[in-house]
C-alpha positions as CSV (number, residue, x, y, z in Angstrom):
1,M,137.4,159.6,110.0
2,Q,138.0,156.3,108.0
3,V,138.0,154.4,111.6
4,F,134.7,155.9,112.2
5,F,133.2,154.5,108.9
6,Q,134.9,151.1,109.4
7,L,133.6,150.5,112.9
8,G,130.1,151.6,111.6
9,Y,130.6,149.0,108.9
10,F,131.5,146.4,111.3
11,V,128.9,147.1,113.9
12,L,126.3,147.1,110.9
13,G,127.6,143.6,109.7
14,I,127.1,142.2,113.4
15,V,123.6,143.5,113.5
16,T,123.0,142.1,110.0
17,L,124.6,138.7,111.1
18,F,122.6,138.3,114.4
19,A,119.3,139.5,112.4
20,V,119.9,137.0,109.8
21,M,120.5,134.2,112.6
22,D,117.2,135.2,114.1
23,G,115.3,134.9,110.9
24,I,116.7,131.6,109.8
25,E,115.8,130.1,113.2
26,Y,112.3,131.9,113.1
27,A,111.6,130.5,109.4
28,T,113.3,126.9,109.6
29,G,113.8,126.3,113.4
30,I,117.3,125.7,112.9
31,S,119.5,126.9,115.7
32,G,123.1,126.6,117.2
33,I,126.3,126.2,115.3
34,V,124.7,125.3,112.0
35,N,122.4,128.4,112.1
36,F,125.6,130.5,112.7
37,F,127.4,129.2,109.7
38,I,124.4,129.4,107.4
39,A,124.0,133.0,108.4
40,L,127.9,133.6,108.2
41,F,127.6,132.5,104.6
42,T,124.9,134.4,103.5
43,A,124.9,137.8,105.7
44,W,127.8,139.1,103.7
45,F,126.3,138.8,100.1
46,P,124.7,142.5,100.0
47,I,121.2,141.9,98.8
48,L,120.7,138.3,100.2
49,G,122.1,139.4,103.5
50,A,120.2,142.6,103.8
51,G,116.9,140.8,102.7
52,L,117.2,138.2,105.2
53,G,118.1,140.9,108.1
54,V,114.8,142.8,107.1
55,Y,112.9,139.4,107.6
56,G,114.5,138.6,110.9
57,A,114.3,142.0,112.1
58,M,110.7,142.4,111.2
59,N,109.7,138.8,112.4
60,V,111.8,138.4,115.4
61,W,112.6,141.9,116.5
62,D,109.3,143.6,115.9
63,W,110.6,146.4,113.7
64,S,108.9,148.0,111.3
65,L,109.2,147.8,107.4
66,V,110.7,151.3,107.3
67,Q,113.3,150.9,110.1
68,S,114.4,147.5,108.6
69,L,114.8,149.0,105.1
70,V,116.7,152.0,106.5
71,V,119.0,149.8,108.7
72,F,119.8,147.2,106.0
73,Y,119.5,148.7,102.7
74,W,121.0,152.2,103.5
75,Y,123.7,151.6,100.9
76,V,121.3,151.8,97.9
77,P,120.2,155.6,97.9
78,V,123.8,156.3,98.9
79,F,124.9,154.6,95.8
80,L,122.5,156.2,93.4
81,V,123.4,159.5,94.8
82,M,126.9,158.9,94.1
83,A,126.2,157.2,90.4
84,F,124.2,160.8,90.0
85,F,126.8,162.9,90.9
86,W,129.9,160.9,89.4
87,K,131.9,162.9,87.0
88,E,134.8,161.6,85.1
């Protein structure tokens, strides 16, 4: 089961990376290797990467706001539920 979650997290990271790359290219016109390194640096910060991923998915991939939020901010409701039910 742990391998399944690790694979899913890896795939989501790759999707985020490409969404951030497309969003940066759409907003600034920067493409190529510079775009890749900017996206690589920013995509792994949880809030920043998810925000840029939502921007790229909505503007370049034509996703709706709800689709983008579900894919890139899935961890917020999960962590809220975990915090609510956490007992020590």
